VOLO-774244 format. One line per 5 residues: number of its first residue (from 1); their letters; for each residue z, x negated, y of N, C-alpha, C. Coordinates in Angstrom, 3 decimals. Layout:
NUM	a	Z,X,Y,Z,X,Y,Z,X,Y; ...
% end
This chain:
1	vmlvg	-5.271,5.584,8.071,-5.076,6.065,9.471,-5.715,6.311,10.219; -6.949,5.207,10.481,-7.992,5.532,10.942,-9.043,4.449,10.844; -10.562,4.702,10.943,-11.645,4.169,10.826,-11.835,3.690,12.317; -11.477,2.333,12.761,-11.496,1.664,14.127,-12.568,2.041,14.644; -13.693,1.254,13.511,-15.277,1.020,14.143,-16.137,0.426,13.103
6	raplv	-17.226,0.335,13.484,-18.192,-0.186,12.591,-19.190,-1.017,13.148; -19.781,-2.066,12.419,-21.136,-2.609,13.235,-21.919,-2.839,11.995; -23.460,-2.628,12.326,-24.382,-3.096,11.427,-24.676,-4.330,10.964; -25.001,-5.063,9.779,-25.438,-5.774,9.308,-26.724,-6.529,9.855; -26.823,-7.685,9.700,-28.416,-8.254,10.406,-28.687,-9.141,9.236
11	vvchp	-30.207,-9.163,9.213,-30.800,-10.213,8.184,-31.218,-11.413,9.483; -31.185,-12.557,8.603,-31.753,-13.521,9.351,-32.189,-14.568,8.490; -33.023,-15.324,9.018,-33.917,-16.899,8.456,-33.927,-17.787,9.179; -34.425,-18.849,9.123,-34.953,-19.906,9.628,-35.815,-19.748,10.545; -35.916,-20.160,11.650,-37.170,-19.789,12.860,-38.636,-20.554,11.913
16	drpyk	-38.520,-21.457,11.193,-39.599,-21.988,10.695,-40.251,-21.349,9.557; -39.333,-20.074,9.150,-39.988,-19.261,8.032,-41.197,-18.284,8.560; -42.005,-17.948,7.828,-43.057,-17.124,8.314,-42.844,-15.839,8.586; -41.642,-15.484,8.314,-40.991,-13.788,7.956,-40.825,-13.574,9.791; -41.514,-12.212,9.984,-41.163,-11.931,11.351,-40.599,-10.287,11.379
21	sfsdi	-40.258,-10.037,10.091,-39.365,-8.597,10.176,-39.003,-8.777,8.244; -38.344,-7.729,7.925,-37.743,-7.647,6.480,-38.908,-7.262,5.526; -39.732,-6.447,6.298,-41.019,-5.971,5.624,-41.937,-7.291,5.078; -42.205,-8.260,5.910,-42.564,-9.454,5.788,-41.879,-10.116,4.358; -40.473,-10.334,4.314,-40.136,-10.616,3.083,-40.282,-9.878,1.718
26	vadak	-40.005,-8.326,1.987,-40.734,-7.679,0.944,-41.846,-8.007,0.298; -43.247,-8.059,1.291,-44.340,-8.541,0.704,-44.398,-9.739,0.000; -43.630,-10.725,0.815,-43.885,-11.847,-0.032,-43.256,-11.881,-1.396; -41.821,-11.140,-1.717,-41.205,-11.354,-2.815,-42.354,-10.473,-3.983; -43.146,-9.006,-3.411,-43.684,-8.704,-4.314,-44.885,-9.576,-4.763
31	krpgk	-45.246,-10.495,-4.038,-46.334,-11.541,-4.165,-45.905,-12.710,-5.304; -44.792,-13.089,-4.836,-44.039,-13.942,-5.975,-42.722,-13.521,-6.179; -42.631,-12.518,-7.283,-41.357,-11.798,-8.047,-40.436,-13.340,-8.137; -38.869,-13.174,-7.309,-38.168,-14.066,-7.819,-37.976,-15.600,-7.260; -38.838,-15.458,-6.692,-39.339,-16.868,-5.759,-38.546,-16.962,-4.262
36	vsvgl	-38.508,-15.927,-3.705,-37.758,-15.968,-2.094,-36.492,-15.643,-2.393; -35.788,-16.905,-1.974,-34.404,-16.804,-2.136,-33.234,-16.165,-0.712; -32.064,-15.630,-1.540,-31.139,-14.755,-0.156,-29.964,-15.618,-0.844; -29.601,-16.134,0.066,-27.971,-16.546,0.076,-26.770,-15.359,0.071; -26.087,-14.708,-0.838,-25.138,-13.616,-0.848,-23.554,-14.104,-1.103
41	lpasg	-23.225,-13.274,-1.142,-21.224,-13.399,-1.670,-21.421,-12.748,-2.762; -20.555,-13.114,-3.847,-20.715,-12.232,-5.120,-19.501,-11.177,-4.843; -19.707,-10.120,-5.589,-18.915,-8.916,-4.767,-18.778,-8.569,-3.564; -19.615,-8.019,-3.023,-19.747,-8.247,-1.272,-20.613,-6.659,-1.115; -20.571,-6.239,-0.052,-21.502,-5.493,0.711,-23.124,-5.958,0.642
46	qlllt	-23.061,-6.876,1.087,-24.625,-7.725,1.253,-25.066,-7.640,-0.319; -24.243,-8.026,-1.331,-25.037,-8.110,-2.772,-25.157,-6.360,-2.967; -24.487,-5.576,-2.741,-24.738,-4.212,-3.159,-26.245,-3.635,-2.152; -26.177,-3.835,-1.095,-27.197,-3.402,-0.393,-28.600,-4.074,-0.886; -28.384,-5.367,-1.154,-29.566,-6.097,-1.325,-30.084,-5.596,-2.966
51	sylqk	-29.186,-5.633,-3.562,-29.359,-4.618,-5.212,-29.974,-3.486,-4.759; -29.755,-2.837,-3.816,-30.173,-1.547,-3.898,-31.862,-1.503,-3.160; -32.141,-1.804,-2.135,-33.329,-2.794,-1.597,-34.119,-2.783,-2.652; -33.639,-3.999,-3.269,-34.767,-4.307,-4.407,-35.148,-3.286,-5.576; -34.622,-2.386,-5.967,-34.737,-1.511,-7.084,-35.141,0.005,-6.188
56	anefe	-34.917,0.299,-5.020,-35.567,1.290,-4.319,-36.871,0.980,-3.999; -37.493,-0.447,-3.362,-38.116,-0.867,-3.171,-39.485,-1.690,-3.729; -38.832,-1.798,-5.111,-39.768,-2.535,-6.156,-40.175,-3.580,-5.794; -38.855,-4.702,-5.471,-39.452,-5.913,-5.335,-38.368,-6.970,-5.862; -38.460,-8.189,-6.064,-37.139,-9.009,-6.710,-37.055,-10.352,-6.002
61	lnhiy	-36.010,-10.712,-5.678,-35.541,-11.724,-4.736,-34.872,-12.614,-5.862; -34.396,-14.163,-5.475,-33.722,-15.053,-6.054,-32.419,-15.026,-5.313; -31.527,-14.581,-5.946,-30.031,-14.403,-5.281,-29.469,-15.960,-5.901; -29.027,-16.284,-4.951,-28.244,-17.630,-4.445,-27.115,-17.328,-4.211; -25.846,-17.748,-4.634,-24.318,-17.056,-4.594,-23.588,-18.346,-3.989
66	ykggg	-22.771,-17.691,-3.014,-21.925,-19.001,-2.316,-20.727,-18.402,-2.670; -19.626,-19.447,-2.124,-18.355,-18.942,-2.246,-17.603,-18.595,-0.760; -18.513,-18.816,0.329,-18.047,-18.256,1.533,-19.507,-18.405,2.403; -18.895,-17.453,3.374,-20.287,-17.081,4.623,-20.748,-18.556,5.273; -19.891,-19.241,5.833,-20.426,-20.516,6.180,-21.016,-21.052,5.836
71	pimqd	-20.969,-21.457,4.553,-22.228,-22.291,3.511,-23.186,-21.734,3.344; -23.200,-20.227,3.435,-24.597,-19.647,3.591,-25.345,-19.491,4.693; -24.710,-19.647,5.734,-25.329,-19.951,7.236,-25.798,-21.262,7.310; -25.157,-22.249,6.762,-25.386,-23.395,7.307,-26.973,-23.973,6.165; -26.854,-23.063,4.956,-28.001,-23.234,4.426,-29.419,-22.581,4.648
76	vlsgv	-29.169,-21.416,5.481,-30.403,-20.758,6.333,-30.364,-21.746,7.382; -29.717,-22.419,8.019,-29.937,-22.734,9.290,-30.804,-24.285,8.969; -30.212,-24.896,7.697,-30.905,-26.296,7.314,-32.401,-25.792,6.382; -32.795,-24.625,6.151,-34.032,-24.149,5.271,-33.560,-24.510,4.053; -32.710,-24.568,3.576,-32.184,-24.606,2.379,-32.559,-23.101,1.186
81	idftl	-32.164,-22.139,1.858,-32.698,-20.793,1.188,-33.565,-19.718,2.012; -34.166,-18.940,2.041,-35.083,-18.047,2.783,-34.222,-17.471,3.710; -33.419,-16.678,3.575,-32.607,-15.373,4.467,-31.184,-15.324,3.945; -30.522,-14.444,4.812,-29.090,-13.833,4.288,-29.188,-12.512,5.079; -28.160,-11.959,4.787,-27.694,-10.671,5.377,-26.341,-11.218,5.591
86	ttiga	-25.751,-11.068,6.989,-24.438,-11.194,7.106,-24.001,-10.442,8.873; -22.847,-10.527,8.933,-22.411,-9.538,10.315,-23.109,-10.160,11.771; -23.103,-9.432,12.378,-23.894,-9.924,13.840,-22.865,-10.925,14.360; -21.529,-10.751,14.206,-20.914,-11.577,14.697,-20.823,-13.035,14.391; -20.884,-12.864,13.001,-21.411,-14.362,12.359,-22.718,-15.049,12.836
91	aqphf	-23.788,-14.454,12.824,-24.933,-14.472,13.272,-25.022,-15.155,14.653; -24.338,-14.370,15.493,-24.629,-14.136,17.206,-24.821,-15.665,17.467; -24.219,-16.569,17.197,-24.410,-17.716,17.948,-25.621,-18.374,17.840; -26.354,-18.383,16.421,-27.278,-19.156,16.001,-28.647,-18.293,16.519; -28.803,-17.253,16.444,-29.922,-16.413,16.914,-30.044,-16.572,18.517
96	ragka	-28.669,-16.531,19.307,-28.621,-16.818,20.613,-29.140,-18.311,20.815; -29.027,-18.970,20.279,-29.318,-20.497,20.380,-30.985,-20.711,19.816; -31.319,-19.933,19.304,-32.632,-20.074,18.660,-32.899,-20.795,17.232; -31.449,-20.933,16.440,-31.597,-21.700,15.575,-31.845,-20.631,14.378; -31.356,-19.171,14.618,-32.245,-18.605,13.500,-32.855,-17.324,14.132
101	rvlat	-33.619,-16.403,13.330,-34.466,-15.478,13.881,-33.794,-14.307,12.932; -33.978,-13.082,14.038,-33.563,-12.005,13.165,-34.714,-11.156,12.792; -34.418,-10.655,11.713,-35.432,-10.065,11.085,-35.673,-8.410,10.860; -33.964,-7.919,11.022,-33.571,-6.589,11.134,-32.255,-6.305,11.279; -31.830,-4.982,11.587,-30.543,-4.610,11.210,-30.482,-3.385,10.189
106	tgekr	-29.330,-3.426,9.929,-29.021,-2.307,8.596,-28.647,-0.976,8.983; -28.286,-0.779,10.459,-27.383,0.405,10.861,-28.792,1.819,10.904; -28.397,2.687,11.291,-28.939,3.912,11.380,-29.557,4.100,12.741; -29.280,3.085,13.587,-30.026,3.039,14.693,-29.781,1.480,15.217; -30.414,1.103,16.135,-30.866,-0.165,16.528,-29.573,-0.474,17.154
111	atslp	-28.932,-2.209,16.778,-27.789,-2.708,17.486,-27.809,-2.806,18.790; -26.565,-2.433,19.559,-26.676,-2.507,21.080,-27.162,-3.790,21.651; -26.532,-5.106,20.909,-27.052,-6.355,21.265,-28.368,-6.618,21.003; -28.831,-6.015,19.884,-30.376,-6.372,19.444,-31.339,-5.153,19.741; -31.546,-5.018,20.893,-32.414,-3.621,20.959,-33.839,-3.853,20.466
116	dastl	-34.422,-4.970,20.189,-35.629,-5.240,20.116,-35.655,-5.387,18.355; -34.623,-5.653,18.009,-34.714,-5.607,16.267,-34.518,-4.533,15.698; -35.804,-3.981,14.841,-35.826,-2.657,14.117,-34.746,-3.012,13.022; -34.612,-1.516,12.938,-33.579,-1.539,11.758,-34.675,-1.453,10.211; -33.942,-1.429,9.366,-34.792,-1.448,7.730,-35.411,-0.290,7.607
121	aeqgl	-34.850,0.794,7.904,-35.764,2.163,7.999,-36.762,2.742,8.635; -36.407,1.823,10.212,-37.998,1.553,11.028,-38.861,0.995,10.382; -38.580,0.149,9.415,-39.575,-0.830,8.599,-40.296,-0.056,7.566; -39.921,0.893,7.331,-40.394,1.605,6.537,-39.801,1.655,4.597; -38.566,0.966,4.996,-37.887,0.419,3.373,-37.479,1.640,3.236
126	ktypt	-36.443,1.985,1.987,-35.677,3.138,1.235,-34.528,2.402,1.526; -33.601,2.669,2.217,-32.485,2.240,2.581,-31.142,3.124,2.620; -29.863,2.648,2.687,-28.915,3.188,3.399,-28.480,2.587,4.709; -28.152,3.220,5.444,-27.352,2.746,6.654,-26.237,2.091,6.229; -26.154,0.868,6.522,-25.160,0.234,5.832,-24.506,-0.769,6.978
131	yswwg	-22.837,-0.724,6.914,-22.160,-1.422,8.005,-20.917,-2.129,7.457; -20.764,-3.326,8.282,-19.062,-3.752,7.966,-18.368,-2.768,8.884; -17.251,-2.350,8.300,-16.097,-1.558,9.113,-15.015,-2.007,9.045; -14.243,-1.546,9.882,-12.575,-2.035,9.941,-11.733,-0.462,10.141; -10.843,-0.453,8.919,-9.903,0.923,8.943,-8.662,0.206,9.019
136	iyapa	-7.786,0.765,9.311,-6.096,0.833,9.240,-5.562,1.793,8.418; -4.686,1.209,7.525,-3.863,2.056,6.480,-2.548,1.473,6.616; -1.809,2.915,6.044,-0.188,2.759,5.872,-0.322,3.286,4.629; 1.185,2.818,4.149,1.744,3.085,2.830,1.448,4.525,2.506; 1.066,4.496,1.073,1.355,5.802,0.524,2.380,6.510,0.548
141	gtprp	2.314,8.334,1.188,3.897,8.383,0.960,4.228,8.688,2.629; 3.557,7.677,3.538,3.950,7.525,5.007,3.822,8.808,5.273; 5.508,9.450,6.076,5.371,10.965,6.416,4.157,11.210,7.658; 3.603,12.416,7.356,2.408,12.672,8.520,2.584,12.564,9.460; 4.116,12.823,10.648,4.170,12.611,11.740,4.013,11.290,12.043
146	ivdrm	4.350,10.244,11.145,4.228,9.180,11.535,2.882,8.196,11.611; 2.181,9.039,10.511,0.725,8.645,10.713,-0.373,9.243,11.910; 0.425,10.607,12.190,-0.410,11.033,13.431,-0.065,10.233,14.883; 1.533,9.701,14.646,1.615,9.116,15.846,0.966,7.620,15.468; 0.648,6.719,14.709,0.070,5.521,14.785,-1.545,5.998,14.885
151	saela	-1.995,6.821,14.845,-3.303,7.224,14.967,-3.904,7.262,16.209; -2.901,8.209,16.731,-3.030,8.344,18.301,-2.720,7.545,19.211; -1.941,6.607,19.009,-1.524,5.129,19.820,-2.645,4.073,19.557; -2.810,4.410,18.288,-4.163,3.220,18.169,-5.157,3.641,18.403; -5.542,4.982,18.683,-6.853,5.309,19.240,-7.045,4.836,20.672
156	kavrs	-5.863,5.215,21.609,-5.744,5.039,22.904,-5.939,3.388,23.321; -5.576,2.659,22.211,-5.319,1.049,22.561,-7.059,0.446,22.056; -7.787,1.102,20.934,-9.313,0.938,20.871,-10.095,1.229,21.945; -9.795,2.327,22.421,-10.679,3.033,23.321,-10.643,2.295,24.630; -9.499,1.506,24.999,-9.172,1.372,26.424,-10.747,0.341,26.721
161	pdvaa	-10.810,0.468,27.685,-12.130,-0.424,28.206,-12.208,-2.087,27.586; -11.071,-2.626,28.114,-11.030,-3.935,27.654,-11.042,-4.544,26.396; -10.386,-3.618,25.744,-10.533,-3.901,24.537,-12.236,-3.409,23.539; -12.232,-2.615,24.044,-13.900,-1.867,23.501,-14.731,-2.960,23.989; -14.562,-3.209,25.391,-16.194,-4.411,25.556,-15.386,-5.572,24.964
166	kfvel	-14.385,-6.081,24.378,-14.506,-7.323,23.622,-14.853,-7.242,22.218; -14.750,-5.966,21.438,-15.463,-5.628,20.578,-16.554,-5.612,20.323; -17.071,-5.056,21.289,-18.855,-4.791,21.501,-19.330,-6.662,21.536; -18.759,-7.314,22.808,-19.133,-8.623,23.027,-19.064,-9.668,21.615; -17.879,-9.328,20.756,-17.858,-10.270,19.763,-18.647,-9.711,18.390
171	idmei	-18.980,-8.522,18.132,-19.068,-8.216,17.003,-19.889,-7.286,16.911; -20.099,-6.944,18.081,-21.224,-5.672,18.197,-20.691,-3.957,17.552; -19.452,-3.886,17.607,-18.622,-2.822,16.844,-18.839,-1.456,17.833; -19.047,-0.598,17.024,-19.118,0.637,17.438,-17.668,1.251,17.260; -17.089,1.631,18.288,-15.547,2.367,18.207,-15.756,3.520,17.825
176	lassp	-15.019,3.932,16.978,-15.053,5.119,16.349,-13.616,6.079,16.508; -12.670,5.339,15.872,-11.324,5.375,16.299,-11.087,7.378,15.635; -11.433,6.968,14.342,-11.325,8.552,13.704,-10.140,9.122,13.346; -10.002,10.234,12.904,-9.097,10.968,12.570,-8.553,10.301,11.108; -6.930,10.619,10.508,-7.371,10.089,9.195,-8.003,10.572,8.460
181	eafaa	-8.123,12.094,8.617,-9.112,12.840,7.169,-10.513,12.343,7.422; -10.959,12.169,8.697,-12.477,11.533,8.905,-12.593,10.071,8.107; -11.624,9.565,8.307,-11.470,8.022,7.656,-11.549,8.549,6.239; -10.370,8.965,5.368,-10.598,9.424,4.474,-12.039,9.883,3.620; -12.522,10.631,4.276,-13.938,11.388,4.189,-14.843,10.360,3.618
186	fqase	-14.952,9.326,4.992,-15.863,8.357,5.043,-15.911,7.380,3.903; -14.357,6.825,3.457,-14.373,6.178,2.388,-14.636,6.825,1.374; -14.703,8.023,0.948,-14.961,8.874,-0.432,-16.468,8.345,-0.140; -17.320,8.797,0.568,-18.711,8.924,0.230,-18.988,7.336,0.661; -18.314,6.506,0.682,-18.546,4.779,0.549,-18.747,4.282,-0.830
191	qerwf	-17.393,4.999,-1.391,-16.808,4.684,-2.614,-18.165,5.110,-3.655; -18.600,6.693,-3.328,-19.399,7.224,-4.322,-20.747,6.631,-4.056; -21.313,6.245,-2.934,-22.665,5.304,-2.718,-22.819,4.269,-3.473; -21.731,3.181,-3.136,-21.958,2.344,-3.696,-21.452,1.988,-4.915; -20.604,2.805,-5.751,-20.223,3.028,-7.122,-21.469,3.086,-8.045
196	kvikd	-22.335,4.040,-7.461,-23.799,4.494,-8.203,-24.559,3.316,-7.916; -24.684,2.403,-7.003,-25.486,1.346,-6.768,-25.253,0.167,-7.688; -23.845,-0.117,-7.962,-23.185,-0.892,-9.050,-23.684,-0.246,-10.434; -23.115,0.908,-10.374,-23.724,1.184,-11.826,-25.289,0.946,-12.211; -25.757,1.759,-11.401,-27.494,1.517,-11.425,-28.009,0.287,-11.477
201	nniks	-27.549,-1.054,-10.782,-28.204,-2.311,-10.794,-27.083,-3.027,-11.871; -25.957,-2.331,-12.714,-25.430,-2.785,-13.776,-24.543,-4.351,-13.050; -24.050,-4.429,-12.081,-23.379,-5.403,-11.401,-21.750,-5.749,-11.801; -21.761,-6.690,-12.278,-20.455,-7.153,-12.685,-19.392,-7.783,-12.150; -18.117,-7.746,-12.202,-17.185,-8.238,-10.944,-17.259,-9.861,-11.032
206	n	-17.842,-10.419,-12.290,-17.814,-11.931,-12.248,-19.412,-12.505,-12.014
% end
């Protein structure tokens, strides 16, 4: 029905770590292959992006897998692991409180809420612009007039100033409110891109 919006991921570490950017992590990982630790969720977008970055930029990290995002952030904050990639919404309270350091964002341009944080591409890395994104679906076979009505009404709702402002404030979402066709094309491109990363890196579901 609609691609509501998207928000870049953010790379964060404990303030005591020596890294000031993600390129610093890459340099360290090239000197010490497999020693720099990253907290990840299995079967996740952060795993796919991390795997792509390693292969494309020729460095090796130590993947530490968790069952939830909360424990990952706790281990970043306590210095158990070196860094993680997560959503801006999840990391925001911690970097605002000075308990975590932002090293990069993953979008094609800088995040609105983090104008001083450079993107991975700005840091010279081979990368794909990568986002968390939110979409609305209807059951297959839903009559087109109903889909069109849903799309139009939802677009009005998410573009209303108070709703849009809240999305930006909480998760730095870029409101897209796309057409059903644009959403289908976006999803197809995402599947093509990341299925190739899965195949190239031999990533298994378990």
